[in-house]
C-alpha positions in Angstrom: 6.6 -32.2 -59.4 6.7 -36.0 -59.2 3.3 -37.6 -59.9 4.3 -40.7 -58.0 5.0 -39.0 -54.7 1.4 -38.8 -53.4 1.2 -39.6 -49.7 -0.2 -36.7 -47.7 -3.6 -37.6 -46.3 -6.2 -34.9 -46.9 -9.3 -36.9 -47.6 -10.3 -40.5 -47.8 -13.3 -41.1 -49.9 -13.7 -44.5 -48.2 -13.8 -44.0 -44.5 -14.4 -41.0 -42.2 -11.8 -42.6 -39.9 -9.0 -41.7 -42.4 -10.4 -38.1 -42.6 -10.4 -37.4 -38.9 -7.5 -39.7 -38.0 -6.9 -43.3 -37.3 -8.3 -43.0 -33.8 -11.7 -42.0 -35.0 -14.2 -44.8 -34.6 -16.6 -44.9 -37.5 -18.8 -47.8 -36.4 -18.4 -47.9 -32.6 -16.5 -51.2 -33.0 -13.7 -52.1 -30.6 -11.2 -52.0 -33.5 -11.0 -49.1 -36.0 -11.1 -50.5 -39.5 -9.0 -48.6 -42.0 -7.3 -49.8 -45.2 -4.0 -50.4 -43.4 -5.5 -52.2 -40.4 -7.7 -54.3 -42.7 -4.8 -55.5 -44.8 -3.0 -56.7 -41.7 -5.7 -59.4 -41.5 -4.7 -62.5 -43.4 -8.1 -63.1 -45.0 -8.6 -59.6 -46.2 -5.0 -59.5 -47.5 -5.4 -62.8 -49.3 -8.7 -61.8 -51.0 -7.4 -58.4 -52.1 -4.2 -59.8 -53.4 -5.9 -62.6 -55.2 -8.4 -60.3 -57.0 -5.7 -57.7 -57.9 -3.2 -60.3 -59.2 -5.9 -62.1 -61.2 -7.0 -58.9 -62.8 -3.5 -57.8 -63.6 -2.6 -61.2 -65.1 -5.2 -60.7 -67.9 -3.9 -58.7 -70.9 -6.4 -56.2 -72.3 -7.2 -56.8 -76.0 -8.0 -53.9 -78.3 -10.4 -54.7 -81.1 -12.0 -52.9 -84.0 -15.7 -53.5 -84.4 -17.3 -53.5 -87.9 -20.9 -52.7 -88.8 -22.0 -56.3 -88.0 -20.2 -56.2 -84.6 -17.5 -58.6 -85.6 -14.2 -57.9 -83.8 -10.7 -57.8 -85.3 -7.9 -57.4 -82.8 -5.3 -54.7 -83.4 -2.1 -53.4 -81.7 -1.8 -50.3 -83.8 -3.5 -48.0 -81.4 -1.3 -46.2 -78.8 -3.6 -47.3 -76.0 -2.8 -51.0 -76.5 0.9 -50.3 -75.8 0.0 -48.3 -72.6 -2.3 -51.0 -71.2 -0.2 -54.0 -72.1 3.4 -53.0 -72.2 4.4 -49.8 -70.5 1.9 -47.7 -68.6 4.4 -44.9 -67.9 8.1 -44.4 -67.7 8.2 -45.8 -64.1 5.8 -48.8 -64.4 5.1 -51.7 -66.6 1.5 -52.5 -67.5 1.1 -55.4 -65.1 2.0 -53.2 -62.1 -0.3 -50.5 -63.3 -3.3 -52.9 -63.7 -2.6 -54.5 -60.3 -2.5 -51.1 -58.5 -5.8 -50.0 -60.1 -7.5 -53.3 -59.2 -6.1 -53.1 -55.6 -7.5 -49.6 -55.0 -10.8 -50.5 -56.7 -11.4 -53.6 -54.5 -10.1 -52.2 -51.2 -11.2 -48.6 -51.4 -14.1 -48.6 -53.8 -12.6 -46.5 -56.6 -9.4 -46.1 -58.6 -7.7 -43.1 -60.2 -5.0 -42.6 -62.8 -3.7 -39.4 -64.3 -4.1 -39.5 -68.1 -1.4 -38.0 -70.4 -2.1 -37.4 -74.1 -0.3 -36.2 -77.2 -1.3 -33.3 -79.4 -3.8 -35.5 -81.2 -5.6 -36.6 -78.0 -4.2 -40.1 -78.0 -3.2 -41.6 -74.6 0.6 -41.8 -74.1 0.7 -42.6 -70.4 -1.3 -43.5 -67.3 0.0 -42.8 -63.7 -2.0 -44.4 -60.8 -2.9 -42.1 -57.9 -3.8 -43.3 -54.4 -7.5 -43.0 -53.8 -7.0 -41.2 -50.5 -5.2 -38.4 -52.3 -8.1 -37.5 -54.6 -11.2 -35.5 -54.0 -14.0 -35.4 -56.5 -16.3 -32.3 -56.9 -19.1 -31.7 -59.3 -19.6 -28.1 -60.4 -22.9 -26.5 -60.9 -22.2 -26.7 -64.6 -22.2 -30.5 -64.4 -18.4 -30.8 -64.9 -16.4 -33.0 -62.6 -13.2 -31.7 -61.2 -10.5 -33.8 -59.5 -8.2 -32.3 -56.9 -4.9 -34.2 -56.3 -2.7 -33.4 -53.3 1.0 -34.3 -53.2 3.3 -35.0 -50.2 6.1 -32.9 -51.7 4.9 -29.5 -50.4 1.2 -30.1 -49.7 0.2 -28.4 -53.0 -2.8 -29.4 -55.0 -3.5 -29.9 -58.7 -6.9 -29.7 -60.2 -7.6 -31.7 -63.4 -10.7 -32.2 -65.5 -12.5 -35.4 -66.4 -10.5 -35.7 -69.6 -7.2 -35.9 -67.7 -8.3 -38.4 -65.1 -9.2 -42.1 -65.4 -11.8 -42.7 -62.7 -12.9 -46.3 -62.3 -15.9 -46.5 -60.0 -16.9 -49.4 -57.8 -20.4 -49.4 -56.2 -21.5 -45.8 -55.9 -24.4 -44.2 -54.2 -24.2 -41.3 -56.6 -21.7 -39.7 -59.0 -19.4 -38.6 -56.2 -19.5 -40.8 -53.1 -18.4 -44.5 -53.3 -20.0 -47.2 -51.2 -17.1 -48.1 -48.9 -16.2 -51.9 -48.9 -14.5 -51.4 -45.6 -17.3 -49.5 -44.0 -19.8 -52.1 -45.1 -17.7 -54.9 -43.8 -16.3 -53.1 -40.7 -18.1 -55.4 -38.2 -16.8 -58.6 -39.8 -13.2 -57.3 -40.1 -13.3 -55.8 -36.6 -14.4 -59.2 -35.2 -11.5 -60.9 -37.1 -9.1 -58.3 -35.6 -10.4 -59.0 -32.1 -10.0 -62.7 -32.5 -6.4 -62.2 -33.8 -5.7 -60.2 -30.7 -7.2 -62.9 -28.5 -5.0 -65.5 -30.2 -1.9 -63.4 -29.6 -2.8 -62.9 -26.0 -3.5 -66.6 -25.5 -0.3 -67.9 -27.2 1.9 -64.9 -27.7 5.0 -63.8 -25.7 2.9 -61.6 -23.4 0.8 -64.4 -22.1 1.7 -66.7 -19.1 0.4 -70.1 -19.7 1.0 -72.4 -16.7 -0.3 -76.0 -16.6 -2.4 -75.0 -13.5 -2.9 -72.6 -10.6 -1.5 -72.5 -7.1 -3.8 -72.0 -4.1 -3.1 -71.7 -0.4 -5.3 -72.4 2.6 -3.6 -69.5 4.4 -3.8 -65.9 3.7 -0.5 -64.7 2.3 1.2 -61.5 3.2 1.6 -58.9 0.5 5.4 -59.5 0.2 4.9 -63.2 0.1 2.2 -62.9 -2.6 4.5 -60.7 -4.6 7.3 -63.2 -4.4 5.0 -66.0 -5.5 3.8 -63.9 -8.4 7.3 -63.1 -9.4 8.4 -66.7 -9.2 5.4 -67.5 -11.4 6.2 -64.9 -14.0 9.9 -65.8 -14.1 9.1 -69.5 -14.4 6.0 -69.6 -16.6 5.6 -66.3 -18.4 6.3 -66.5 -22.2 5.5 -69.1 -24.8 8.9 -70.8 -24.4 8.2 -71.4 -20.7 4.6 -72.4 -20.9 3.3 -75.5 -19.1 6.3 -75.7 -16.7 5.7 -76.8 -13.1 6.5 -74.4 -10.3 7.9 -75.6 -6.9 5.4 -75.1 -4.1 5.8 -73.9 -0.5 4.2 -75.6 2.4 0.4 -75.2 2.5 0.1 -74.5 -1.2 -1.7 -76.7 -3.6 -1.5 -77.0 -7.4 -4.6 -77.4 -9.6 -4.3 -78.3 -13.2 -6.2 -76.2 -15.8 -7.4 -78.0 -18.9 -9.3 -75.3 -20.8 -8.7 -75.5 -24.6 -9.7 -73.1 -27.4 -11.4 -76.0 -29.1 -13.8 -76.3 -26.2 -14.7 -72.6 -26.5 -15.2 -73.0 -30.3 -12.4 -70.6 -31.0 -11.1 -72.4 -34.0 -14.6 -72.7 -35.5 -15.1 -69.0 -34.9 -11.9 -68.3 -36.7 -12.9 -70.3 -39.7 -16.3 -68.6 -39.8 -14.6 -65.2 -39.7 -12.5 -66.1 -42.8 -15.7 -67.2 -44.6 -17.5 -64.0 -43.6 -14.7 -61.9 -45.1 -14.7 -64.0 -48.2 -18.4 -63.2 -48.7 -17.5 -59.5 -48.5 -15.0 -59.8 -51.5 -17.0 -62.5 -53.3 -14.1 -64.9 -53.1 -14.6 -68.6 -52.6 -12.9 -69.8 -49.3 -11.0 -72.5 -51.2 -9.3 -69.8 -53.3 -7.5 -68.5 -50.2 -6.7 -72.0 -48.9 -9.7 -72.4 -46.6 -10.2 -76.0 -47.9 -11.6 -77.8 -44.9 -15.1 -78.3 -46.5 -13.9 -78.4 -50.1 -13.2 -81.3 -52.5 -11.5 -81.2 -55.9 -14.8 -81.0 -57.7 -16.3 -78.3 -55.5 -13.0 -76.3 -55.6 -13.1 -76.5 -59.4 -16.7 -75.2 -59.5 -15.8 -72.4 -57.0 -13.0 -71.4 -59.3 -15.4 -71.1 -62.2 -17.9 -69.1 -60.0 -15.1 -66.8 -58.9 -14.3 -66.0 -62.6 -17.9 -65.6 -63.6 -19.3 -63.7 -60.7 -16.2 -62.2 -59.1 -13.8 -61.2 -61.8 -16.1 -60.6 -64.8 -18.2 -57.8 -63.2 -15.0 -56.2 -62.1 -13.6 -56.5 -65.6 -16.7 -55.0 -67.1 -16.4 -51.9 -64.8 -12.8 -51.4 -65.8 -13.4 -51.9 -69.5 -16.4 -49.6 -69.6 -14.5 -46.8 -67.7 -11.5 -47.1 -70.0 -13.5 -47.2 -73.2 -15.5 -44.1 -72.3 -12.7 -42.1 -70.7 -9.6 -43.0 -72.7 -10.8 -43.0 -76.3 -11.6 -40.0 -78.2 -15.4 -39.6 -78.7 -15.2 -40.5 -82.4 -13.4 -43.7 -81.4 -15.8 -45.1 -78.8 -18.0 -46.7 -81.5 -15.1 -48.2 -83.3 -12.8 -49.7 -80.6 -13.7 -52.3 -78.0 -11.6 -53.2 -74.9 -11.8 -56.7 -73.4 -9.8 -58.6 -70.7 -8.3 -61.8 -72.0 -9.7 -64.5 -69.6 -7.6 -67.1 -71.4 -4.7 -66.1 -69.2 -6.5 -67.5 -66.1 -6.8 -71.0 -67.5 -3.4 -71.1 -69.2 -2.1 -73.4 -66.5 -4.9 -76.0 -67.1 -3.5 -77.5 -70.2 -5.9 -80.5 -70.3 -9.0 -78.3 -70.3 -7.5 -75.8 -72.7 -6.5 -78.4 -75.2 -10.0 -80.0 -75.2 -11.7 -76.6 -75.6 -9.5 -75.5 -78.5 -9.9 -78.9 -80.2 -13.7 -78.6 -80.0 -13.5 -75.1 -81.5 -11.3 -76.1 -84.4 -13.3 -79.3 -85.2 -16.5 -77.3 -84.9 -15.4 -74.8 -87.5 -15.3 -71.9 -85.0 -11.6 -71.4 -85.0 -8.7 -72.0 -87.4 -5.7 -74.0 -86.3 -3.5 -70.9 -86.4 -5.9 -69.0 -84.2 -5.8 -71.9 -81.7 -2.0 -71.9 -81.8 -2.0 -68.2 -81.0 -4.0 -68.8 -77.9 -1.4 -71.1 -76.4 1.5 -69.0 -77.7 2.7 -71.4 -80.4 4.3 -70.0 -83.6 2.1 -69.6 -86.7 2.0 -72.5 -89.1 2.9 -71.2 -92.6 0.7 -73.7 -94.5 -2.4 -72.0 -96.1 -4.6 -74.8 -94.7 -3.8 -73.6 -91.1 -5.8 -70.4 -91.7 -9.0 -72.2 -92.9 -12.0 -73.3 -91.0 -12.7 -77.0 -90.8 -15.7 -79.1 -89.9 -16.3 -82.8 -89.6 -17.6 -84.4 -92.8 -20.4 -86.4 -91.2 -22.2 -83.1 -90.3 -24.9 -81.9 -92.7 -28.0 -79.8 -92.8 -31.3 -81.5 -91.9 -32.9 -80.8 -95.3 -30.0 -82.5 -97.1 -30.1 -85.8 -95.1 -32.1 -87.7 -97.8 -29.7 -86.9 -100.5 -26.7 -88.0 -98.4 -28.4 -91.4 -97.7 -29.4 -91.9 -101.4 -26.7 -90.3 -103.5 -27.8 -92.0 -106.8 -31.4 -91.0 -106.4 -32.7 -89.0 -109.3 -34.1 -85.7 -108.3 -37.8 -85.5 -109.3 -39.4 -82.5 -110.8 -41.8 -81.0 -108.4 -43.1 -78.4 -110.8 -46.3 -80.4 -111.5 -45.6 -80.9 -115.2 -45.7 -84.3 -116.9 -42.1 -85.0 -118.1 -43.2 -88.0 -120.2 -45.1 -85.9 -122.6 
């Protein structure tokens, strides 16, 4: 049975709409908000893709913690290879991390089947669509996951040890707080405005430069002929704003109603900003830059990393550490996302930061070279810590200013005797 062929919808832990069908209206909104319909909105798609790609672009470092909580990175554990090179025989690690982040952001939880060797070490992780998993807590307190495939509709039950379950915001141990349900009104409004835009400018809409009126009452056949001439002449975006020839007794009146006058464009911009608030993404990050400058965009980027990505990274790291390591390893090994990857393109800021660390004695030159993927320098001095010579402890300032000064005996004895 292929573990990648999950597609049969049996339960969606995110929306009741997906449980009862796409036509079920969860909120009473005009538009039913599901994961598929939400992703067709550009703002939702941009936010989800930005967060997913950003999380996937950060490698996950594996470190050993000593008794003093100092960390030493290592690649010897099998889990490092699974999380950073090859998650399973079908997917590389980047694709796996991106799928997990996608489901976590859009659906509120992410699942992956865990495969282990005889010693309990993780040898593979296979992501499973959230809508194909049900979670049940037994009276004993054990959690059981039921997976349904689209091959023959069969189900598989696995225990907590064989499933990686990354939780978003949960109301309890079982039910996630749906991001789409919470934001259904904002997304539904954006969907309605997209439909209005399509009806106003799309191929289904006739957009003449005015209307035709008549002082006389027209017969039904005559009215149909006028309407047909109007549709043939002006219907469709390629024919918009063309003039129609008038019969006797008819008058043409221009129509000058713009979407700007009705604040349609402002409403569209506000809709994008409202969706950005749902996903905690600055508007400038998805190219909504009308009210942004370079300095504000830079600060928004830092805020996105600190308040948008870091909490998400903490959720993923905590779940992986508790569920993928053997119990005896949880105190020894630490998982962390490498946020250096997000600023790798900003060479100026990176070089200044690394220079300050090296000159301040916090990083060796070779450690700095490793951050920017430069080869190791073989000289022994490249593995030493350095500090500027003009720095000294406060209690030693007097000796530095008077190097020839004889140190006096403060024991209270008379040295002349």
